[in-house]
N, C-alpha and C positions, 0 to 999 in steps of 0.2 A: 781842452784840445791838447794842452801840453801833457795831459795824462795819457793821451794816445801816442803823441809823437815821441816823447822822451823814452818810454820803454822800448819803442822800435829802434831808436838811435842807440840806446844802451846795449841792446842785444848784439850790435856790431855785425849783423849778418843780413839785414833786410834793405838797408839804404846806404847811400854814400854820404848822407848827412852824418857828421861825426861829433857835433857839439849840441848838447841839449839846450832847450829854450826855457827862458823864464816866462812867467805869465806876462810880465810887462813887454818882453820881446814879441810874444805872440799878439798882444794887443796892438803893438806898433805895426806889425806885419799886416794885420787886418785894417788898421786905420789908413795905411799907405797902399793898400791893395789897388791895383790899376782899375780904372773905371771900366775898361773893356774886359776885365778878368771875370772869371766865374769862380765863386767860392761857395761850396755846399757842405753841409754837415748832415750826417745821419744820426737821428735821435731815437733811442729806445723809448717808446712812449710809455712803457710800463714803469720805467725808473726815471724818465726825463733826463737821461744821461746820454752824452754824445758818444757814439760808438764808431764813427768813421768820418773822414773828411776827404774832400777832393777839391783841388784847385787847378785853374787854368790861367796862365799869364801869357800876355803877348810874347811871341818869340823874340822879336827885336824891335825896340822903339826908336832905333836910330835911322830907320828908313821905312817908308811905306811899302816897300817891296815884300815885306814879311807880314803885313797886316792880317793876312788870312791864316796865319800859322799860330797855334797856341801850344804852350808847353804844359803838359798835364802831370799832376802828382796825385797819388792815391794812398791813403793811410787808413787802416782798419785796426781797431783795438785788438791786440794780440790774443786776448781771451775770447774774441768774438769772430774769429776767422771761420770761413766756410759756412757762413749763415746767409749768404746772398747780399750782404751789406754793400760790397763793392759793386755788384751788378746793379743794384738800385741807384747807387751814386752815378755810375756810368750812364744809365738811362736818363737821369735828370740832366746830367751834363751834356749829353749828346742832344737832348731836346733844346737846351739853352744855346748851344754852339752857333747855329745859323743866325739866331737873333743878335748875337754879338759879332757877327761877320766872320766867324771861323769856318774854314773849309778843310782844315787839316790840323790834327794834333800830333805832337812829337814828344818823345821823352826818352830817357835812359833807364834801364833796369839793370841792377847788378847781375852779372853773368851767373853768379852762384845762387841767385834767388829764383830758382826755377818755378816756384809756386806763383810768384808775382808775374813772371814772364807768361806763364800759361793763362793767368787771369786776363792779362792784356790781349793775348792772342785770341782768346774766346770772345773778346769784345770787338774783334775785327781789325786789330793792329797787325802789322807785319814787320818782320825783322828787316832792317835795311843795312845793318853792319855791326861791327864790333869795334869799340874803342879799347884798345889794349892798354893795360896798366893805366887806366883813366883816373882811378881814385887811389889814394894811399890812406888806408885806415890802420892806425896803430902800427905803422911801419911796413904794412903788407899791401902790395899792389893788388888791385881788383879791376878786372875787365868790366866794361859796361856794354850792354846790348842796346843799340839804337833801334827804336821802333817808331812807327808812324801809322796813322789811320787817316785816310782821305774821306771826306764827305762829298757825296755826289748829289 
């Protein structure tokens, strides 16, 4: 999984994450993953290699008022983009969402990552706003687009 995440982070253009992960950090992330979370990986069965991952975490565990909202993240191997991997991850995640009590997903997408924004929009997300100068990557401010998808 770090083989997918770290090149995306290193590229400095796809995510607001700015620090690469060690294998141990990724293991700890999985070990501590919330019980109500959704964590899926896409595996290329011909090579038995992970080519994508998607996770949903509860929006806020400090109040039950947000129990129906999950924060989603999607990552696809840079060499495997535009192969339908994200679409298959979304389908499986959307199927799991009601079983975990989610009625809405929310996330941020870098404003300069138009491919990711279009991917989310094709999956039924809508833009709800822009967080200006929301991230600072290598001393440069980046706006983030706030998006959501409601499940009815």
